[in-house]
C-alpha positions in Angstrom: -17.9 9.3 -5.5 -16.2 7.4 -2.8 -12.6 7.8 -1.7 -9.8 5.7 -3.3 -7.2 3.9 -1.4 -4.5 6.3 -2.3 -6.4 9.6 -1.9 -4.3 12.2 -0.1 -1.1 10.7 -1.5 1.4 11.6 -4.2 3.3 8.6 -5.8 7.0 9.7 -5.3 9.3 7.0 -6.2 10.1 3.4 -6.7 13.4 2.0 -5.3 14.4 -1.2 -7.0 16.7 -3.8 -5.4 17.6 -7.3 -6.7 14.6 -9.1 -5.2 12.2 -6.3 -4.1 10.7 -3.0 -5.0 9.9 -0.4 -2.4 7.2 2.1 -3.4 7.2 5.5 -1.7 4.3 8.0 -1.4 4.2 11.6 0.0 1.3 13.1 1.7 -0.3 15.6 -0.7 -1.3 18.0 2.1 0.0 18.9 5.6 3.6 17.7 6.2 5.8 15.9 3.6 5.6 12.7 5.4 6.4 9.6 3.3 4.8 6.1 3.4 6.1 2.9 1.8 5.3 -0.6 0.8 7.7 -3.3 -0.3 6.8 -5.9 -2.9 8.9 -9.1 -3.1 7.0 -11.0 -5.9 7.0 -10.3 -9.6 5.6 -6.9 -10.4 2.6 -6.6 -12.7 0.3 -3.7 -13.7 -2.6 -5.1 -11.7 -0.6 -5.3 -8.5 0.8 -1.8 -8.9 -2.7 -0.4 -9.4 -3.9 -1.8 -6.1 -0.9 -1.7 -3.8 -1.1 0.9 -0.9 1.2 2.1 1.9 1.9 -0.4 4.6 3.9 1.8 6.9 5.8 5.0 7.4 8.9 5.5 5.1 12.1 4.3 6.7 15.3 5.3 4.9 17.2 2.5 6.7 14.3 0.0 6.4 16.4 -3.2 6.6 18.7 -2.1 9.5 21.7 -1.2 7.4 22.3 1.4 4.6 21.1 -0.5 1.6 21.5 1.5 -1.6 18.9 0.8 -4.2 20.0 -0.5 -7.6 17.7 2.1 -9.1 15.4 4.8 -8.1 12.6 5.8 -10.4 11.0 9.1 -9.5 7.2 9.7 -10.4 7.4 13.1 -8.8 10.4 15.6 -8.6 12.9 14.3 -6.1 13.4 17.8 -4.7 9.6 18.3 -4.2 9.0 20.6 -1.2 6.0 21.8 0.8 6.3 25.1 -1.2 6.4 23.3 -4.7 4.0 20.6 -3.9 0.8 22.6 -4.8 2.2 23.5 -8.3 3.0 19.8 -8.9 -0.5 18.7 -7.8 -2.0 21.3 -10.3 0.0 19.6 -13.1 -1.2 16.2 -12.0 -4.8 17.3 -12.0 -4.3 18.9 -15.4 -3.0 15.6 -16.8 -6.1 13.7 -15.6 -4.9 12.3 -12.3 -8.1 11.6 -10.3 -6.7 11.2 -6.8 -8.4 13.5 -4.2 -5.2 15.5 -3.1 -7.3 17.3 -0.4 -8.1 14.1 1.5 -6.1 14.0 4.7 -4.6 10.5 4.4 -3.9 8.4 7.5 -2.4 5.0 7.7 -4.6 4.1 10.6 -7.7 5.1 8.8 -6.7 3.1 5.7 -6.3 0.0 8.0 -9.8 0.7 9.6 -11.3 0.9 6.1 -9.7 -2.3 5.0 -10.9 -4.1 8.1 -14.4 -2.6 7.6 -14.5 -3.9 4.0 -13.5 -7.4 5.1 -16.1 -7.3 7.9 -18.8 -6.2 5.4 -17.9 -9.0 3.1 -18.0 -11.5 6.0 -21.4 -10.2 7.1 -22.8 -10.4 3.6 -21.4 -13.9 3.1 -24.0 -16.5 4.1 -22.1 -19.8 4.2 -19.1 -19.8 6.5 -17.8 -23.0 8.1 -17.0 -23.4 11.8 -13.3 -23.5 10.9 -13.6 -20.3 8.9 -15.4 -18.6 11.7 -12.7 -19.7 14.2 -10.0 -18.4 11.9 -11.7 -15.1 11.6 -12.1 -14.6 15.3 -8.4 -15.3 15.8 -7.5 -12.8 12.9 -9.6 -10.1 14.6 -7.7 -10.5 17.8 -4.3 -9.9 16.1 -2.7 -6.4 16.2 -2.1 -4.5 12.9 1.4 -5.9 12.5 0.1 -9.5 13.0 -2.7 -8.9 10.5 -0.2 -7.6 8.0 2.2 -10.5 8.4 -0.7 -13.1 8.2 -2.0 -11.4 4.9 1.6 -11.4 3.5 1.9 -15.2 4.4 -1.4 -16.0 2.8 -0.6 -14.1 -0.4 2.7 -15.9 -0.6 1.0 -19.3 -0.2 -1.6 -18.5 -2.8 1.0 -17.3 -5.3 2.9 -20.5 -4.7 -0.3 -22.6 -5.4 -0.9 -20.5 -8.6 2.7 -21.1 -9.8 2.4 -24.8 -9.2 -1.0 -25.0 -11.0 0.5 -23.2 -14.0 3.8 -25.0 -14.1 
């Protein structure tokens, strides 16, 4: 069985704001480090099942103390290093299939994502010269640039989908 994209993590909470949701995970082993991702589009079950951390959790993410409209906890808010193992046992008993022993790393996650993209490209036989040029430029971007480009492309595709269904 292969590793899942959120192995080594515990879903901790969702912070909801007027136009965004911030999802927060805790490491399931080692320290109590938190990771986050922010979603700006409409939320649906499919998106939530595939979304993964994009960076380290930053309480003051937007440069000022923004208080969430709501916080929904998926794990006890007071979870500590000492109580985490008991909580993980309860998650396993309820059927959660995450590998809590896996030592999650944001850098490793990004490497795995890039490897998956590279594998798809290598196995794809018909690529145009323009697509090849685009991929070469993409590969030269740093992680932040790649993340920003992916967000931009998702936004453009979502806009096209809305226009097509309107």
